[in-house]
Backbone as ProteinMPNN parsed JSONL, in Angstrom:
{"seq_chain_A": "MNVPTLSKYEAQIYAVLRIVAGFLFLWHGSQKLLHFPPSEHEMPLYIVAIAGPIEFLGGILIMIGFLTRWAAFIACGEMAFAYWSAHGLHAVLPIVNHGELAVLYCFLFLFFAARGSGIFSIDHYIATRDKNP", "coords_chain_A": {"N_chain_A": [[2.417, -25.35, 29.136], [4.694, -23.24, 27.949], [4.861, -21.595, 25.115], [7.021, -20.522, 22.397], [6.511, -17.247, 20.815], [6.021, -15.017, 18.042], [5.315, -12.348, 19.126], [6.444, -10.533, 20.507], [7.855, -9.28, 19.118], [6.072, -7.864, 17.315], [5.794, -4.978, 16.63], [8.051, -4.552, 14.885], [7.581, -6.475, 13.147], [5.158, -5.426, 11.868], [6.294, -3.043, 10.978], [8.248, -4.006, 8.746], [6.181, -5.334, 7.357], [4.752, -3.008, 6.249], [6.771, -1.327, 5.151], [7.567, -3.131, 3.175], [5.0, -3.573, 1.467], [4.654, -1.085, 0.642], [6.827, -0.721, -0.846], [6.534, -2.876, -2.679], [4.13, -1.829, -3.875], [4.905, 0.682, -4.974], [6.017, -0.015, -7.279], [3.999, -0.442, -9.27], [3.213, 1.92, -9.66], [5.35, 3.068, -10.705], [5.493, 1.598, -13.078], [3.442, 2.436, -14.624], [3.76, 5.238, -14.827], [6.643, 5.587, -15.525], [6.866, 3.741, -17.072], [8.562, 1.575, -16.135], [9.183, -1.412, -14.083], [8.717, -2.867, -17.533], [5.285, -3.091, -18.946], [3.118, -5.763, -19.831], [0.588, -4.801, -20.616], [-1.293, -2.405, -22.193], [-1.986, 0.946, -21.05], [-4.929, 2.827, -20.301], [-5.038, 6.342, -20.598], [-6.167, 7.619, -18.449], [-5.955, 5.914, -16.483], [-3.128, 5.797, -16.19], [-2.685, 8.737, -15.339], [-4.115, 9.204, -12.943], [-3.97, 6.899, -11.195], [-1.177, 6.139, -11.308], [0.302, 8.165, -10.328], [-0.938, 8.198, -7.59], [-0.093, 5.295, -6.92], [2.725, 5.468, -7.21], [3.587, 7.674, -5.814], [2.271, 7.238, -3.247], [3.06, 4.627, -2.774], [5.874, 4.992, -2.056], [5.453, 6.995, 0.305], [4.301, 5.436, 1.985], [6.063, 3.327, 2.356], [8.391, 4.541, 2.983], [6.772, 5.57, 5.563], [5.876, 8.163, 5.818], [3.11, 10.381, 6.132], [1.521, 8.359, 6.606], [-1.003, 7.512, 7.276], [-2.79, 9.212, 5.836], [-1.67, 8.414, 3.105], [-2.029, 5.877, 2.89], [-4.981, 5.691, 3.147], [-5.75, 6.856, 0.97], [-4.612, 5.312, -0.821], [-5.828, 2.979, -0.338], [-8.466, 3.485, -0.93], [-8.357, 3.795, -3.797], [-7.592, 1.189, -4.687], [-9.806, -0.045, -4.061], [-11.564, 1.259, -5.871], [-10.01, 0.257, -8.238], [-10.585, -2.326, -8.276], [-13.573, -2.731, -8.207], [-14.114, -1.354, -10.803], [-12.26, -2.779, -12.657], [-12.195, -5.329, -12.114], [-14.3, -6.315, -10.639], [-16.412, -5.942, -12.572], [-16.45, -7.927, -13.989], [-16.611, -10.351, -12.485], [-18.096, -11.516, -9.382], [-16.43, -12.716, -7.602], [-13.29, -12.529, -6.232], [-11.377, -14.396, -6.954], [-12.125, -15.662, -9.457], [-12.031, -13.199, -11.11], [-9.452, -12.344, -11.197], [-8.98, -10.263, -9.331], [-7.736, -10.314, -6.795], [-5.263, -9.29, -6.09], [-5.753, -6.627, -6.002], [-7.972, -6.226, -3.902], [-6.6, -7.643, -1.598], [-4.369, -5.618, -1.297], [-6.084, -3.085, -1.066], [-7.388, -3.569, 1.523], [-5.354, -4.164, 3.313], [-3.952, -1.645, 3.046], [-5.908, -0.09, 4.274], [-5.803, -1.267, 6.9], [-3.327, -0.091, 7.391], [-3.725, 2.558, 7.357], [-5.676, 2.786, 9.414], [-4.209, 2.042, 11.711], [-1.582, 3.433, 11.507], [1.92, 4.609, 11.048], [3.643, 3.148, 12.531], [6.882, 1.892, 13.994], [10.209, 2.537, 12.852], [9.608, 4.387, 10.779], [9.12, 7.498, 9.245], [7.112, 9.248, 10.38], [6.931, 8.201, 12.783], [9.54, 9.149, 14.105], [9.471, 11.847, 13.661], [7.015, 12.117, 15.6], [8.535, 11.213, 18.067], [10.482, 12.73, 18.532], [9.723, 15.437, 18.665], [8.521, 15.11, 21.343], [10.843, 14.308, 22.781], [12.713, 16.615, 23.633]], "CA_chain_A": [[3.84, -25.591, 28.31], [5.231, -22.004, 27.236], [4.886, -21.581, 23.329], [7.414, -19.377, 21.941], [5.787, -16.496, 19.641], [6.711, -13.324, 17.796], [4.348, -11.202, 19.464], [7.562, -9.667, 21.375], [8.473, -8.382, 17.591], [5.062, -7.566, 16.72], [6.007, -3.657, 15.826], [9.185, -4.622, 14.042], [6.916, -7.1, 11.6], [4.295, -4.59, 11.251], [7.078, -2.088, 10.249], [8.281, -4.773, 7.978], [4.922, -5.299, 6.364], [4.397, -1.565, 5.758], [8.003, -1.015, 4.123], [7.614, -4.117, 1.886], [4.004, -3.341, 0.825], [4.853, 0.297, 0.234], [7.973, -1.002, -1.888], [5.523, -3.374, -3.694], [2.968, -1.007, -4.507], [5.523, 1.669, -5.873], [6.417, -0.289, -8.583], [2.814, -0.253, -9.822], [3.228, 3.251, -10.273], [6.646, 3.263, -11.837], [5.005, 0.91, -14.327], [2.597, 3.32, -15.233], [4.511, 6.711, -14.95], [7.681, 5.726, -16.268], [7.148, 2.382, -18.01], [9.583, 0.444, -15.887], [9.478, -2.307, -15.325], [7.745, -2.65, -18.753], [4.31, -3.86, -18.66], [2.482, -6.492, -20.911], [-0.788, -4.305, -21.086], [-1.241, -0.839, -22.77], [-2.919, 1.545, -19.717], [-5.691, 3.84, -20.471], [-4.401, 7.634, -19.912], [-7.004, 7.97, -17.207], [-5.346, 5.071, -15.154], [-1.894, 6.344, -16.123], [-2.62, 9.998, -14.98], [-4.566, 9.096, -11.986], [-3.409, 5.854, -10.625], [0.089, 6.252, -11.311], [1.004, 9.021, -9.253], [-1.137, 7.397, -6.417], [0.471, 4.301, -6.627], [4.29, 5.613, -7.044], [3.952, 8.541, -4.527], [1.508, 6.56, -1.979], [3.972, 3.513, -2.304], [7.011, 5.807, -1.475], [4.907, 7.282, 1.573], [3.944, 4.297, 2.999], [7.326, 2.494, 2.566], [9.196, 5.333, 4.382], [6.303, 5.906, 6.884], [5.438, 9.632, 5.999], [2.054, 10.776, 6.047], [1.182, 7.13, 6.135], [-2.317, 7.415, 7.256], [-3.393, 9.749, 4.405], [-1.461, 7.849, 1.85], [-2.512, 4.457, 3.066], [-6.217, 5.662, 3.204], [-6.051, 7.162, -0.492], [-4.32, 3.88, -2.111], [-7.113, 1.946, -0.349], [-9.592, 3.807, -1.912], [-7.758, 3.725, -5.157], [-7.816, -0.326, -4.961], [-11.278, -0.522, -4.218], [-12.081, 1.699, -7.263], [-9.549, -0.684, -9.322], [-11.309, -3.874, -8.025], [-14.78, -2.484, -9.106], [-14.115, -0.54, -12.06], [-11.646, -3.377, -13.586], [-12.596, -6.534, -11.948], [-15.609, -6.453, -10.34], [-17.356, -6.084, -13.664], [-16.409, -9.491, -14.884], [-17.476, -11.628, -11.815], [-18.039, -11.103, -7.936], [-15.445, -13.369, -6.849], [-11.537, -12.076, -6.863], [-10.746, -15.629, -7.667], [-12.598, -15.602, -10.947], [-11.839, -12.154, -12.006], [-8.274, -12.051, -10.958], [-8.656, -9.112, -8.256], [-7.161, -10.91, -5.492], [-3.994, -8.385, -5.38], [-6.317, -5.34, -5.593], [-8.398, -6.996, -2.696], [-5.184, -7.592, -0.625], [-3.642, -4.308, -1.2], [-7.263, -2.601, -0.42], [-7.528, -4.089, 2.969], [-4.055, -3.996, 3.779], [-3.957, -0.253, 3.271], [-7.086, 0.161, 5.236], [-5.361, -1.511, 7.849], [-2.061, 0.881, 7.751], [-4.586, 3.955, 7.444], [-6.101, 2.888, 10.84], [-3.041, 1.53, 12.946], [-0.574, 4.319, 11.454], [3.303, 3.991, 10.292], [4.595, 2.288, 13.399], [8.32, 2.292, 14.308], [10.69, 2.615, 11.488], [9.145, 5.549, 9.983], [9.403, 9.246, 9.584], [5.909, 9.853, 11.452], [7.693, 7.82, 14.476], [10.455, 9.855, 14.119], [8.803, 12.869, 14.071], [6.536, 12.065, 17.009], [9.005, 10.943, 18.894], [11.401, 13.938, 18.144], [8.776, 16.485, 19.479], [8.306, 14.479, 22.768], [12.014, 14.408, 23.615], [13.712, 17.849, 23.34]], "C_chain_A": [[3.648, -23.911, 27.387], [5.417, -21.9, 25.83], [5.74, -20.263, 23.004], [6.682, -18.471, 20.739], [6.776, -15.274, 19.06], [6.199, -12.473, 17.967], [5.348, -10.403, 20.196], [7.906, -8.707, 19.91], [7.395, -7.951, 16.979], [5.277, -6.012, 15.995], [6.952, -3.831, 14.994], [8.469, -5.51, 12.725], [6.102, -6.185, 10.939], [5.209, -3.478, 10.277], [7.546, -2.7, 9.001], [7.276, -5.006, 6.738], [4.841, -4.232, 5.824], [5.568, -1.391, 4.702], [7.924, -2.116, 2.806], [6.435, -4.003, 1.123], [4.227, -1.841, 0.181], [5.849, -0.081, -1.4], [7.172, -1.676, -3.085], [4.84, -2.582, -4.694], [3.444, 0.161, -5.326], [5.574, 1.417, -7.209], [5.085, -0.331, -9.66], [2.831, 0.734, -10.614], [4.402, 3.621, -11.352], [6.098, 2.729, -13.172], [4.298, 1.65, -15.318], [3.193, 4.681, -15.523], [5.628, 6.102, -15.885], [8.302, 4.42, -16.93], [8.304, 1.423, -17.698], [9.259, 0.074, -14.645], [8.343, -2.542, -16.442], [6.723, -3.696, -18.531], [3.807, -4.546, -19.922], [1.145, -5.635, -21.502], [-0.5, -2.825, -21.271], [-2.71, -0.173, -21.582], [-3.729, 2.535, -20.468], [-4.952, 5.112, -19.952], [-4.846, 7.819, -18.948], [-6.275, 7.365, -16.11], [-3.865, 5.806, -15.053], [-1.709, 7.656, -15.407], [-3.087, 10.143, -13.583], [-3.837, 7.96, -10.903], [-1.682, 5.79, -10.353], [0.814, 6.621, -10.448], [0.482, 8.49, -7.689], [-0.268, 6.49, -6.115], [2.207, 4.631, -6.129], [4.363, 6.627, -5.9], [3.599, 8.007, -3.26], [2.527, 5.54, -1.678], [5.142, 4.142, -1.354], [6.573, 6.122, 0.076], [4.542, 6.284, 2.684], [4.849, 3.354, 3.332], [8.101, 3.301, 3.799], [8.217, 5.83, 5.567], [6.203, 7.535, 7.199], [4.12, 9.973, 5.545], [1.257, 9.737, 5.586], [-0.347, 6.933, 6.195], [-3.218, 7.841, 5.986], [-3.154, 8.805, 3.176], [-1.996, 6.508, 1.666], [-4.346, 4.408, 2.439], [-6.433, 6.304, 1.474], [-5.743, 6.054, -1.137], [-5.331, 2.872, -1.705], [-8.405, 2.414, -0.983], [-9.261, 3.708, -3.593], [-7.898, 2.186, -5.722], [-9.019, -0.739, -4.828], [-11.827, 0.089, -5.204], [-11.447, 0.701, -8.345], [-10.5, -2.031, -9.224], [-12.835, -3.565, -8.846], [-14.991, -1.973, -10.092], [-13.262, -1.899, -12.895], [-11.99, -4.797, -13.357], [-13.745, -6.979, -11.592], [-16.802, -6.772, -11.224], [-17.641, -7.493, -14.395], [-17.242, -10.431, -14.046], [-17.087, -11.135, -10.465], [-16.731, -11.379, -7.269], [-13.772, -12.957, -7.222], [-10.819, -13.294, -7.351], [-10.726, -15.703, -9.139], [-12.155, -14.462, -11.725], [-10.459, -11.607, -11.828], [-8.013, -10.602, -10.269], [-8.292, -9.318, -7.064], [-6.142, -9.727, -4.963], [-4.984, -6.851, -5.334], [-7.295, -5.453, -4.248], [-7.671, -6.73, -1.565], [-4.696, -6.274, -0.439], [-4.792, -3.168, -0.523], [-7.459, -2.62, 1.14], [-6.328, -4.096, 3.78], [-3.617, -2.493, 4.064], [-4.707, 0.477, 4.146], [-6.271, -0.037, 6.629], [-4.119, -0.216, 8.367], [-2.831, 2.218, 7.996], [-5.25, 3.91, 9.093], [-4.932, 2.664, 11.963], [-1.608, 2.658, 12.604], [0.718, 3.475, 10.807], [3.812, 3.141, 11.395], [5.971, 2.781, 13.64], [9.089, 2.188, 12.766], [10.322, 3.42, 10.523], [9.48, 6.849, 10.411], [8.546, 9.809, 10.568], [6.297, 9.515, 12.523], [8.666, 8.709, 14.642], [10.257, 11.154, 14.745], [8.012, 13.054, 15.435], [7.178, 11.989, 17.978], [10.255, 12.032, 19.388], [10.823, 15.164, 19.144], [8.549, 15.96, 20.84], [9.333, 14.537, 23.729], [12.678, 15.295, 22.848], [15.099, 17.698, 23.412]], "O_chain_A": [[2.82, -23.567, 26.544], [6.535, -22.29, 25.491], [5.315, -19.137, 23.261], [6.304, -19.076, 19.736], [7.837, -14.805, 19.472], [6.336, -11.541, 17.174], [4.857, -9.331, 20.549], [8.165, -7.503, 19.919], [7.664, -7.538, 15.851], [4.921, -5.89, 14.823], [6.762, -3.104, 14.019], [8.745, -5.281, 11.548], [6.156, -6.022, 9.72], [4.902, -3.149, 9.131], [7.311, -2.008, 8.01], [7.507, -4.898, 5.534], [4.845, -4.351, 4.598], [5.308, -1.322, 3.501], [8.216, -1.827, 1.645], [6.618, -4.319, -0.053], [3.819, -1.681, -0.969], [5.606, 0.207, -2.572], [7.126, -1.195, -4.217], [4.913, -2.618, -5.922], [2.735, 0.661, -6.199], [5.314, 2.196, -8.126], [5.312, -0.239, -10.866], [2.602, 0.739, -11.823], [4.361, 4.228, -12.422], [6.24, 3.349, -14.226], [4.45, 1.573, -16.537], [2.991, 5.145, -16.645], [5.408, 6.178, -17.094], [9.451, 4.083, -17.215], [8.891, 0.699, -18.503], [8.997, 0.998, -13.875], [7.154, -2.387, -16.164], [6.953, -4.827, -18.102], [4.017, -4.011, -21.011], [0.739, -5.785, -22.654], [0.336, -2.173, -20.646], [-3.849, -0.598, -21.389], [-3.118, 3.127, -21.358], [-4.274, 4.997, -18.931], [-4.041, 8.293, -18.146], [-5.975, 7.941, -15.064], [-3.481, 6.32, -14.002], [-0.629, 7.803, -14.835], [-2.611, 11.069, -12.926], [-3.226, 8.325, -9.899], [-1.137, 5.428, -9.31], [1.686, 6.003, -9.837], [1.271, 8.377, -6.752], [0.42, 6.668, -5.11], [2.78, 4.23, -5.115], [5.206, 6.421, -5.027], [4.314, 8.162, -2.27], [2.934, 5.444, -0.52], [5.299, 3.853, -0.168], [7.203, 5.612, 1.003], [4.526, 6.395, 3.91], [4.708, 2.609, 4.302], [8.343, 2.98, 4.963], [8.728, 6.449, 6.5], [6.356, 8.092, 8.286], [3.996, 9.82, 4.329], [0.502, 9.805, 4.616], [-0.932, 6.294, 5.32], [-4.029, 7.173, 5.346], [-4.038, 8.444, 2.399], [-2.353, 6.038, 0.586], [-4.867, 3.585, 1.687], [-7.497, 6.022, 0.921], [-6.495, 5.688, -2.04], [-5.711, 2.007, -2.494], [-9.245, 1.661, -1.477], [-10.15, 3.538, -4.428], [-8.222, 1.925, -6.88], [-9.392, -1.756, -5.414], [-12.802, -0.532, -5.626], [-12.163, 0.306, -9.265], [-11.019, -2.575, -10.199], [-13.138, -4.101, -9.912], [-16.153, -2.028, -10.495], [-13.76, -2.045, -14.011], [-12.09, -5.516, -14.351], [-14.254, -7.961, -12.132], [-17.785, -7.47, -10.971], [-18.575, -7.954, -15.05], [-18.188, -11.109, -14.446], [-16.057, -10.49, -10.267], [-16.077, -10.594, -6.583], [-13.229, -13.099, -8.318], [-9.81, -13.232, -8.053], [-9.748, -15.78, -9.883], [-11.893, -14.622, -12.917], [-10.229, -10.477, -12.258], [-7.049, -9.896, -10.564], [-8.53, -8.463, -6.211], [-6.126, -9.288, -3.813], [-4.704, -6.044, -4.447], [-7.215, -4.457, -3.528], [-7.921, -5.873, -0.717], [-4.637, -5.852, 0.716], [-4.445, -2.457, 0.421], [-7.671, -1.604, 1.801], [-6.444, -4.023, 5.003], [-3.04, -2.156, 5.098], [-4.316, 1.497, 4.715], [-6.102, 0.917, 7.388], [-4.097, 0.379, 9.445], [-2.441, 2.926, 8.924], [-5.276, 4.902, 9.821], [-4.975, 3.246, 13.046], [-0.678, 2.677, 13.411], [0.75, 2.351, 10.306], [4.566, 2.259, 10.984], [6.23, 3.977, 13.508], [8.527, 1.801, 11.741], [10.701, 3.188, 9.375], [9.94, 7.251, 11.48], [8.909, 10.614, 11.426], [6.154, 10.316, 13.447], [8.537, 9.191, 15.767], [10.633, 11.552, 15.847], [8.279, 13.945, 16.241], [6.742, 12.562, 18.976], [10.792, 12.026, 20.496], [11.387, 15.656, 20.121], [8.32, 16.924, 21.571], [9.203, 14.708, 24.941], [13.155, 15.069, 21.736], [15.837, 18.656, 23.183]]}, "name": "protein", "num_of_chains": 1, "seq": "MNVPTLSKYEAQIYAVLRIVAGFLFLWHGSQKLLHFPPSEHEMPLYIVAIAGPIEFLGGILIMIGFLTRWAAFIACGEMAFAYWSAHGLHAVLPIVNHGELAVLYCFLFLFFAARGSGIFSIDHYIATRDKNP"}
């Protein structure tokens, strides 16, 4: 029996995953840098100055698919640092220390860094434009 699958749409689904993840991530940076949307927590200056630009600019770059591997690699590292500096000190398990989002972003961005931007991206447009004069 032949079961229909979504595998024929894998490239498109990956692109949507990258776009949505970048879009959601940029708002974490916007919250730190632009205070929009308003945050319930006061952030230390070093987090605003370091994490804010990585999240805002990194989220935009990942979303539009430009320099995706580098942006995702840096964002992955930032999320690993965020987990161990803010969550991992309280308890090891993410379900206990409320660090699940940091862990998910970390590994999602590691996957993006390894796989690249895929279709629907500026990186893809540049690569295909150079091959087809």
